[in-house]
N, C-alpha and C positions, 0 to 999 in steps of 0.2 A: 504495499497499501503506499502509495506515493503523494503526500501532500504536495500540493500547485504551488508556485507563485505568489502568490498570493489568495492569504484569508485571513478571516475574520469571523469573530468568537461572537456566537448571537445569544448572551443567555438570555431565559424568556421564564422568568421565575413561575407562571402559571400556566404555561403553554397553550398560550390563544393565540400568539401572534408571529407565528412561524412565515404563513401566507405573507403577511403586509412587510415580513423581513425580506425574504424572496423578491418581490416587487422591488426592493433597491437596488438588490444586484442585479438584477435584469434591467432595471434602468442603466445600471452599471457597463451592462455588456451591451448596451443600446451604442455606449459612448465606444466600444471598444476595449473595452477592460474589466478581463474575467479575473472572477473574486469569488469564494466559497466558502461555503456558512459551518461553522463549529457549532453546533449549539453546544454552550459550554452550563454544566448545574454541576455546584460541586456538593458532595456530603452532607455540609452545613444546610444548604439552601435546600436539601430535598428533606433532612429535618426538621426543620423549620416550614416549609411548606409544606409538608406532609407528604411526599410526593414520594418517588423511586427514580432509580434510572431507566427502568423499562418505559416508564410515563414520559421521558423524557423523546427515550427514542419513538413512541407512538404518535408525539405532539410533530416532532420530525419529520418523519415517515407522511402523515395527514397532511402535513404544509407541504411536500414535496407533489405528490396528489395532487393537493388543490389546485397548483400553478403548475404544473404538465413539466416541473424542473429536470431538465437532461443532466446536469453537470453534475461531476463528485458532489458532496456532502458528510459531513459526520458527526459525530457524538463522543464529547468530551466528558470521560471522569475526571474533571476537575480538583484541581488540588489531594491528590490521593497519595497514599498511602499503605503500606503490607496490612495493616489493620483493618482495611476498610475496601479495598481492592476487588477484591471476590464478586461485591454486592454488581461490580460495575460489569464485568467481562463477557459475559450473553450482549447485554446493549451498545457498549461503548466499542469503537473506532479509532481512540485519539485519547492516550493517556496521558496528563498532568505528572511527570513526579515530582511529587512537591518534597524540597528535601531541607526546608530551610529550618527547621526544627532540630536540625541533626549537622547542620552551621559549626565552629567551633570544636566540635567534640571529639575528643583526640582519639585518634586510630593506637593501634600498638607501636610501641621502638621498630620492630619488626615489618610492620606492614607500613610504617611511615620513611624508614631506612629503605624499603625497595621501593617506596615511588619515586625518592630522591635521587638515587640509583638508574631506575627508570626512564625520570626525565633526564637526570642530565647531560644526553645527546643533546637537548632541543634547548640548552642555554643561551646557545649560538644564536639562534635565531633571533636573538634580539640584540638591539632594536633592529623592530620591520620597518622596511622602509613603510611611508602613509602612517606611524604613529610616534607621534613626537612628544609622548608625555612619559615613556617608562625608558627608561636606559638598559644598559645590558643589567640581565637576572644574572645573581649569584647562588651560591648552594645555599649560601644561609637564606636567600629570599626564595629557595624550591623548600626548604625546608617548615619555611614559616607559609608558607601554601598549602603546603602540607598538611597542615597542623591544624589550621581552618576550613581547610576542606575535602580532605580526602576520604575521612569517613561520611560525612555526606553525601561523595560520589557512592562509596562502594554502599550505602544504602539506597542509590537510584540503580545501582545495578542488580541490588537483592529486586527491589518490584519489576524491573524491568524483565529478568532472566525468569521469574513469575509467571505473570504476562504471555510472554513468550512461549512456556512449558504449557499452558493453558489455550491459546489462542493460535500457536503458529508466530514465527517471529514478523513472516513478511503480512501479518493482517491487521495491524494495528499502526496509530501514527504515534510517535513517541516525543513527549517534551521537556525537558527536564526545568525545574521552575526552581532559583534561587532569587526572587525579585525579593523577597518578603525577610532577607538579611538586614545587618541593621545598620551598613555601609554598602557604598555602590563597587562593586569588581573592577582591579583597573584591567586594563587590558592584559597585564602578564598574567593574572589570576584567571580571566575567561580563558588565552591560549593553554594553561596547563588544566586548568578544569574540563577542557574539551579531549585534554590527550590523555586527562583520567578517566572519562567517558568513552575514550576510543580504547583503553587499554580494558576496562570491564566488558566492552563487548558490546554498548549502549549503542545500537543504531536510532542515536538523536537527531532527528528531525529542524526542531527548534529548540532556540533558548532562549528562558527568559530570565536576561540579569536582575539584579540592582541598578536601576538607574542613578544618579545623581536628583536629588531635588526630593518634592514628596506628591505621590501620585494620588490625590486623598479622593474619595468616592465621588463618583459624580458631578467633580469642577474640576475648574483649568488648575492644570500643571502651576504647583507653587516652587519656585527656584531662578535657577539661574540659565536662559535659554539658549544662552552663548556658548555655557559650558557644555550644556546637554549636549548641544548641535555636535563640538569636536568629539565628547564623549561616544553618541550613537554612530558618527563617522569611523569612528576606530573601530569602535565593536565589530563592523562589516568589514573592517580592513585586517583584524583579527580571525574571522572566521573564516572569512578568502582562506588566509595563511592556512589555518587549523584543518580547513578539509584537504587540500594539498600535501601536506605534511599527515597527516593520520591518518585519510584515508577515509575521512568520513561522509555520509551522504553528502554527493554534492549538489545538495536543494536544502541546506541546514541551513538555516535565517533565524533570524532576531524576531522574540516573541516582544510586543509592549503587554506588560497585563496592568490592570485599571483602566483602560489605556481612551476607553469613552470619553468624551469632552475635554479632551487636551488638546486644547485649537491652536492655544500659541504654539504647539511644538508639532502641528502637522504641518506647513510648511515645509520646516527642518527635515523631518523625519524625511517627503516626497522628495527634498530636492537629494537628500543622501543615498535614496533606494536608489533613483533615476541614474546619480552618476555612475553609483559601482556595480549598477545591470543589479541589483538584489530582490531578494523578497522580502517580504513583510506578514508576519500573524499580530492583528488586534485584539486583544481579547477586550468587549463587553460586557458587562453586565446588569446594572438593576436599569442602566437606561432607557428599555422595554417598560419596565413597570413605572418609569415616570410620568412615560409617554399615555401610557395608559389611566395614570390617574390627572394627567391634564385634558385625557379626551373627555374624561368623566365630570370633570370641573365646568367645562366648554360646555356641555351637552343641558347643563343647566338645574334645576328641580331634581330630583330625586338621585341625581348621579352629581352636581353640586352638592347635596348635604352626604353623600358617603365620603365624597371626598373631604368636605372639614370633620367630619368625624374620625375618620383616618390620621387626622393630623392630633386633634387635640388626644385620641389616645395614645399617639407617639411621645404628645410633648408630657404625658402624662407617669407615660411610662419610660421614657427616656432613659435612666441610668442601666434599664436592663436594656436595649435597643444596643446602644450604645455598647458593648460589654466584648462583644462579639469583632468588633469594627474598630474596636479602637486605637491602632497603630494605624489605618487607614481613614480615619477623620477630623478635622477638626470645625467642633461648633460652640462657637460664639452663644451661649445662652441668652445672653442680656439681647443679642440681635434676634432671637424667635420671637414672633407677638405672642399675644395669650391668646387659649385659643378658643376664649369669649368674642375679639378682634377677626379672628379669623373665620367666625361664624356668621357674622354681617358681611363680610364679601361676596360681591355680585361675583360669576363667572371672570368676567376680566383680571378683576383682581387675585384673586388665586393662580390663575393661567400666569399673569404676569411673575408672581410671586416665587412660580415655578418652575417656569420653562427656563434654561440656558441662554437667554440672549442678554448680552452683557452691556448689551445697548441701554436695555429698558431701566433708568433708576428707580425700578418697584420689583427688579432682582434679587433677591435673598436669598446667599448661596450658604445660610445657615440651614433656611428650612428647604432649600433640596437636597441636604444632606441628610441631616435629620428624615425626611422621607424617604430617601433613596434606600435606608434602615431599617424602615417603619414595613415593608412588605409582611412584616410576622401579623402586623394585626393586620391587612386586609388578608391572610392567611388564613387568618381565625375567623374572620365571614365565614367562611367556605360558600358555599350554595350564594348567598344572598351575594358577595361581591362577585362572583361566576357570573350572575345571572345579568346583574348590569351591563358586567362584559358584555355580555350578547348585546344588549342593549343599545347598546352606544360603538357597537362594533364598524362603522364606517367611521365615521369622525377620530375616533382609536388608532382604527387601522390607516388611516393617513397622516396621522401625527407619527405614528411608528416609522413608515417607509420615511416621510419627510426629514426624519431627525436624523436618523441612518444615511439616507444618501444624501441629501442637500451638507446639512454637520460633520459625515462623517467620511465618507467615501470620497464625496468632491475634492473637497481641500488634500486628501490623505492619498487619494491614486491616480485621481483623475488631475491634481495640481491646480486645479481654479477655485 
């Protein structure tokens, strides 16, 4: 199974927007750019919503039939490990091997020594042409990289081999995620992580490193765009070099996690992937769920009332909702309107506060982040929420398609 050059993770919390998401990809195809969808849903999200991996597969298959989609599509077992991967084996074709919790855990001294010995021949690869921020690599540097990342890479190897044993190595796409580390990986660290993955026999097709700056849920990038641009381009150079050096899959590409709504980065990323003829995987998540809320609010009446109720409950349960996401959100509670105020809003006010339009003075990134993590509230409403989705299907579908195509695909993949 070979992942195409451009792919986009289209998380869909409630499994109702697959057809609208595919419509956005059809619009891109009409402009001559082929992008394949990867429906991503993590174990945590399944637990919160009360679904299972089979439900995600069924929703994707249903959307593909409805739109008559003829290209590839994938179901991502998002951020899995050995403790839960078996739940995804039957339904998934794409596996995000999350080893962030193992970064910094020490391998044995004998394993570390073996890693350093195996990597020594590649010390001379640095500095790599096109990578200005990393100088020559020493044996001391190798040991430091090994202490920080070797155990995590070994864990990726264990997960990968488990999946390969059950499904066959040619029957799935492997992504390795280190994006939830505490600090960005340097070009040298990324190079030797890829070397270690090759040594473990992991046929990795996408790698999701930790980038500089903050990738918070549902809002724009927080950080130095120029520094990110340098880092991203150097990572592309490192990947291209590692493919040749370690005989990794030639379609290996960068993956940007929590990539939805990072509007200030899209022109930078577009220029870099075009310059280097590189692939890209962008993982989006709660953006679709927020477009559902926007559609409900815009529909007025019961839809608006339900959207206001979701906000009220999320506001009251903010501590509980924030806890699983505390490293990827930054909500200033003093900037959140009281539920009584939101209850008095008309449709336009609710939509303006939530829709990610930074030119709108009423846009509130703190409201957006709270509602982004508030999907648990809607999940607990059960059929009541799903029935409202069906009633507002047309306006929600238009929102989902427009958001994915105009705000994400156009600047990122089409470059306009």
